[in-house]
N, C-alpha and C positions, 0 to 999 in steps of 0.2 A: 275487131273492135280496140279500142283507146285500152291502152292501163287502166284511164279511171272506170270507164264502163266494166272491164275485166274486174275490177275490182268488189263493185258496187255489186255486178250478180254474184258476186263469191259470197258475199254478206248477204244478201237475200235468198240465193240455194240453200245454205244451211239450214236456216230456220233456228238460230238462234236467238232465245230471249234479249242479246244483247241488243239485239235490231230495234227493239221495242226501244230501248233507251235514246239512240241515236235522232228520233224521228223528231227531235224538238229542236238538234242544233239545227246551227243555221248554214247554209252550203256548200260554203268552205269547208267548214272544222268538221263537215260532215262527212266532205270528198278526204279531208286528214284522216277522220278515226276509219273509214273503210278503209284508208290503205292499210293502218295499221293491224288490222282487224282477220283481213284477206294474209296477210303476211302469218301472223297466229294458225291461220286456218291453216293453210298451206304443209306448216311443218307440223305442226297437230294430225292434219291427215295422216302423215310418212308414220310417224310412230302408231297411228290408231289401224292403219288398210294395210302396212305391207308385212308380213307375215315372218316375211325373210329377215334376220338380224343384221346380215352382213351387208342387201339390198337395200334397207332400210337406214342406214350409217352410210353408206355412199349416198343414197339423195341429201341426207343431210350434213354430209360434208359441202356437198354442191351445191346446197344453199346457202351455207357459210362461206363459202369463196365467192357465191355471188354477190352477196351482202356486203362484203368489204368493198365492192364496186360503187357502193352507194355513199363510201366516204372517201373516193377515191377524186383526182378532180380532172382527172385522163380516161377513167373507163367509165362506161355506159352499162351497167344490169343487163343480162340477158332478158330477165324474168318481165314480164311486165308489170306483177306484184314491184317489184323492187325498185323497176323503172318509176311508180306510179309514189315508190316508198322513199326515194332518194330523195324529192322535193319538198317533202315532209321533217326526211331526217334536219337534211341543211335548215329546214327554215326553225327549226326548233332548237337544232345543236344537240340532237339523243346521244346519249352515249352506246359508244358499239357495244359496250359491258351489257347492256341489258338484253341485249338481241341476242347476244350469244350466250347469255342466262338462261334464258327462253330453251334457245333448240341443246341449251346442257340439259332442260326440264325433261324435254323429249325425249336425250337419251336416256335419264332415267325410266319413262316407260318402256323404252325398245330395252332395254335391260332388265325389265322386272324389277326393278329395285323392291326392296320390304326395309320397313322402317320397323326400329325399336323399340323407339319414342315420340310424345307429341311433339318436342324440342327438333327431331330430322323430319319429323313428318311434316312441320310450320318450314322448315327451309326447302322440299319442296313446293310447298306452297308458293313463296316466295318465288322458283325457279319457273313456274307454268302461269300462276295469277299474276303477283307482286311485281313481275316484272310488263307482264301490261299493264295496272294499274300505274304505274310510273310513266310507260309512253303517254297514258291519257292525260293525265294531272298535267305534264307537261303542254298538252293542248290544248285543254279545257282553258287554262291560264290560273292564276293564283295569286294571293299580295301575301298568306302566313304561311311559316315553313311548316307550322302545324298539319299542314294538307297531305304532307307525305304519312305522317303515323297515322293519319286515316286515312288513308289510300292501302297501305298494308294490312289493318284491320279489318276494311272491306276486302280487299282479298282474298285474306284468311278465311273471310265469312265466305265467300261465292265458292273459293274452293272446298270448302266443308262440306255448304250445303251437297257440292257435286258428286263430293265423293259419299257420302249418305247415300243420298237420291238410286248412285247409281253402282253399288256395291257387288248388286249379283251380278252384272253386266260386265264390269270390271276383269269379276274373275272367270265368268264363263267364256267372255269374247276374247278376252286378252291376255287372263293368266296371271290377273293381277289383286294385290290384297294392299289396300291401304291403310285400312285399321293397325293402329300401333299394337307389338307385341305385348304392352303392357298395359295395357286397357285391355285384350285379347287376355291377360291372366288376371287381372283384376276381377273378371266377371267370370274366372275358372274355364276359359275355354285358351282350346289350342289353335294354331293357323288351321290344321286338319280338322279339326270338329267346325271351326268357321266354316271351313270349307265347303263339308258335307251338309250344314242348315243350309247353305246357299244354293244346293244341287238339289236335295230331296224337300226344300221347304219345310223343315221342320219346326215344330209352335216352340219353341225354348225359349223358358224366361229368361234365360245367364242372355240369352242372344238379344231379347226385347230391352233389357236391362242396359245391355251394352252398346245400344243403337240410341238409347235415351241417354245416354248419358257423350254420348257423341253432339245429338244434337245439342244441347247442354253448353257444351264447347264451344258451338257454332252460334250459340244464341249469345254467348259472350262477348265476343267476337261484334256483332251487331251492333250490340249497347255500346261499346266501347268505340267504334265508328261515330256513332252519334255524338258521344261524347265530345270527338276531338276534331270535327268539322268545326271550323267558324263561322261566323254568320258571316262575316263580308266572302266564304269564300263557297259558303252554299249554291249560292246562286249559279256560280259558272260551276261549280261541279258536279249540276244537279243530274248528268246522266247515269253515272257511279248510284247516286241516292237514288233514283227509281231502280236501278238494278238491283238495288240489293233489298226492295219494297219486292218485288217482283220474287226472289230467292226468298224470299221470308213467308211468303205466301201459299210456294213449294214445302217451303220447311215446316210451317206450321200444321201443311196434310199430313206429314210424318209422325210428327209431334203425337196427333190426334190416335195415330193407329203404326206403330215403330214396323210392325209386320208386314207395313204394303211395301217394303223394301226388298219382298220375298218375291212378289208378282213377275210375270215377264211381263207386262205392259210398263212401260216407263212411266213414273209421276209424274204428271206433268198439269198446266194450266191452259186455260184455251188460248188463243190467238187475240179472241174478244176482252176476256180478264187481262190480257196483259197491255192493250191497250187502255183497258180502264184505271187498268193502276197506275202506267203511266201520266194520264193526263190528268187524275187525283192528285199524284205526287207533284208531278210539274205545276198544277196550280199552286197548289199548296203554298209551295215556294215561293211562286211567283206571287202571292199575294200577305204572306207571313216572315218572308225571311226569317223564320224561325225552324228553331228542330221539332223532329216529334217526338214523342214522348217511345222511350228505349222499348217496349215489351210492348207496342201496339199490334 
């Protein structure tokens, strides 16, 4: 299996919604994005799938060292993902700090970091999502530097939707609580009370109000990134825009019933619905070159 084939297989097997946003890329950019996504998937799997923290840290260190070879003129990376990634890094002159920041975000998950404020949580969002957005922006291409503000807001939106949707699984499976303490206190909940609700599926009005406010915070970033993307960059940045629409559909389901997040079954939309959203959004961008209304 070639490095290119390995990366494509990694992306397709992940079952991620991101795959649907990459469908309309040309073959070259699709290959480049697959390399980026495969790297993200590999390091994320370490944080999620290895329960022994010391082993997880050793593996992250190995990836950091192998990543360094992507920036070397004399060394060849060992892992096929990094072999594929090396060409992408060189072509787009991607800053190594962005990849190291992503790895640091994985370390935060391994450490089960907790967040006291929204600003602390947004820093985490940059580490695990904003970094990926910066990589993608450079590959998609841009002409206006406002695209970096757009990318930051889009990344915050996507990660906040993930946190909302997965709050039960994140606690039960990984012992992680991402909701900031200041929001819990605002809705008269302690971290322990929040955990108990996740465990027992209690019908708590305080919990419902908390999730509703968290949804509002996410929606604010949805509105923000739509205002920040310039018309001249909309067509090149369409994969991220498609991803935003897929995630907005997921968020709308939760908004109708915030207590859905307490169900054992993961909140999702069907592959066919994702394909439809991707097709509809891509056609809209091509035909109109204009921005959709914020809360559609």
